[in-house]
C-alpha positions in Angstrom: 0.0 0.0 0.0 2.9 2.4 0.8 4.8 1.6 -2.3 2.2 2.8 -4.8 1.7 6.0 -2.8 5.4 6.7 -2.7 5.7 6.0 -6.4 2.7 8.3 -7.1 4.2 11.1 -5.1 7.6 10.8 -6.8 5.9 10.8 -10.2 4.0 14.0 -9.3 7.3 15.6 -8.3 9.0 14.8 -11.6 8.2 18.2 -13.2 9.6 20.0 -10.2 12.7 17.8 -10.3 13.1 18.3 -14.0 13.3 22.0 -13.7 16.1 21.7 -11.1 18.3 18.9 -12.4 18.5 15.6 -14.3 16.2 12.7 -13.2 17.3 9.1 -13.0 15.0 6.0 -12.8 15.8 2.4 -11.7 14.0 -0.7 -10.4 15.6 -2.4 -7.4 15.7 -6.2 -6.7 12.3 -6.1 -5.0 10.7 -4.6 -8.1 10.2 -1.1 -6.6 10.7 1.8 -9.0 12.9 4.6 -7.8 13.5 8.2 -9.0 16.4 10.4 -8.0 18.4 13.4 -9.0 21.6 11.4 -8.3 22.8 8.7 -10.7 22.6 5.1 -9.5 24.2 2.0 -10.9 21.9 0.7 -13.6 19.7 3.8 -13.6 18.5 5.4 -16.8 18.2 9.1 -17.3 14.6 10.2 -17.8 13.8 12.7 -20.4 11.1 15.1 -19.3 9.6 17.5 -21.7 9.1 21.1 -20.8 5.8 22.1 -19.3 3.2 23.3 -21.8 2.5 27.0 -21.5 0.0 29.4 -23.2 0.2 33.1 -23.8 -3.0 34.8 -24.7 -2.9 37.2 -27.6 -3.5 40.9 -26.8 -7.1 41.8 -27.1 -8.0 43.7 -30.3 -9.9 46.9 -29.5 -11.3 48.5 -32.6 -10.7 52.2 -32.9 -13.8 54.4 -33.0 -14.8 55.3 -36.5 -15.0 58.9 -37.4 -18.5 60.2 -36.7 -19.3 57.3 -34.4 -22.3 57.7 -32.2 -20.2 57.3 -29.1 -18.3 60.4 -29.9 -21.4 62.5 -30.7 -23.6 63.6 -27.8 -26.5 61.2 -27.3 -30.0 62.5 -28.0 -32.0 62.9 -24.8 -34.9 60.6 -24.1 -38.2 62.3 -25.2 -40.4 59.8 -23.4 -39.7 58.0 -20.1 -42.7 56.3 -18.4 -43.9 53.2 -16.7 -46.3 51.5 -19.2 -47.3 48.5 -17.1 -48.7 48.5 -14.5 -51.1 51.4 -15.2 -52.1 53.9 -12.5 -54.3 52.3 -9.8 -54.3 48.9 -11.6 -55.4 46.1 -9.2 -53.9 42.6 -9.2 -55.6 39.7 -7.4 -53.8 36.9 -5.7 -50.4 37.4 -7.4 -46.9 36.7 -6.1 -45.1 38.9 -8.7 -46.0 41.7 -11.0 -44.5 42.1 -14.5 -43.7 45.7 -15.4 -42.5 47.6 -18.5 -40.7 50.9 -18.9 -41.3 52.7 -22.2 -38.6 55.1 -23.4 -38.1 57.0 -26.7 -35.8 56.8 -28.5 -35.0 53.2 -27.8 -32.9 52.4 -24.7 -29.2 52.9 -25.6 -26.7 50.0 -25.2 -24.6 51.7 -22.5 -27.6 52.9 -20.5 -29.1 50.8 -17.7 -32.5 50.9 -15.9 -32.6 51.2 -12.1 -36.1 50.3 -10.7 -37.5 52.3 -7.9 -40.0 50.1 -6.0 -41.9 51.6 -3.0 -39.4 54.5 -2.9 -36.3 52.2 -2.8 -33.8 51.8 -5.5 -33.6 48.2 -6.5 -30.4 47.8 -8.6 -30.6 44.0 -8.3 -33.8 43.9 -10.4 -32.8 43.0 -13.9 -34.6 45.4 -16.3 -33.4 44.0 -19.6 -35.0 45.8 -22.5 -37.1 47.9 -20.1 -39.1 44.8 -18.9 -38.8 43.6 -15.3 -40.5 41.5 -12.6 -41.3 42.8 -9.1 -41.2 39.8 -6.8 -42.3 39.0 -4.2 -45.2 41.4 -4.3 -47.3 41.4 -1.1 -50.8 42.6 -0.7 -51.3 46.4 -0.4 -50.6 49.5 -2.3 -47.2 49.9 -4.1 -45.4 52.3 -6.3 -43.0 51.6 -9.1 -40.8 54.0 -11.0 -37.5 53.9 -12.9 -34.4 55.9 -13.6 -32.3 55.4 -16.8 -28.6 56.0 -16.1 -25.7 56.2 -18.4 -22.4 54.2 -17.9 -21.1 56.8 -15.4 -24.3 56.6 -13.3 -25.7 60.0 -14.4 -29.5 60.0 -14.7 -30.7 60.4 -18.3 -34.4 60.2 -17.6 -36.8 59.5 -14.8 -40.1 57.7 -15.0 -42.5 59.1 -12.5 -43.8 56.5 -10.0 -47.1 54.6 -10.8 -49.3 53.4 -8.0 -50.8 49.9 -8.2 -52.6 47.6 -5.7 -52.4 43.9 -4.9 -55.3 42.2 -3.3 -55.2 38.8 -1.6 -58.7 37.5 -0.9 -59.0 35.5 2.3 -61.5 32.8 3.4 -61.5 34.6 6.8 -62.6 37.9 5.3 -65.9 39.6 6.3 -67.8 38.4 3.2 -67.7 34.6 3.5 -68.8 32.6 0.5 -72.5 31.7 0.5 -73.2 28.2 1.6 -76.6 26.7 0.8 -78.7 25.7 3.9 -80.1 22.2 4.3 
């Protein structure tokens, strides 16, 4: 049990030994294979190839073309509003609400949408393409708004908050379902 372990350890050290000196290998009378950096009678010199390495090429960054949109100042957004939900919209027995931000012109690639839910900025909400999900959404009255920011974090447009309501009916409510009498 010890011999295979010692052999495995020695083999794993071969690359380290190869960088320092020559390596010699021999098998003794008991059949045990040995490795050493010192020559031994009957030992054969082991040829160890250099370790494989990789050097990544330098990334190619295209130069901006003359008249590129990134050099020209961006047009301001002419429209920035929450399209869904609408003002005072009521949702019944939902766990999440899908929302949509409408902007014109179309959302620029470098800009990002930060959702403002019940007065709190929610940067972890993924608003890809202006659509996002508010979850979990508990019963009650809520507001949702949004801010479109550029790559530096400067506000480009702000969608005013929209108020919506979530209702969760309960079997314990004051209006119990009608049950026929017998």
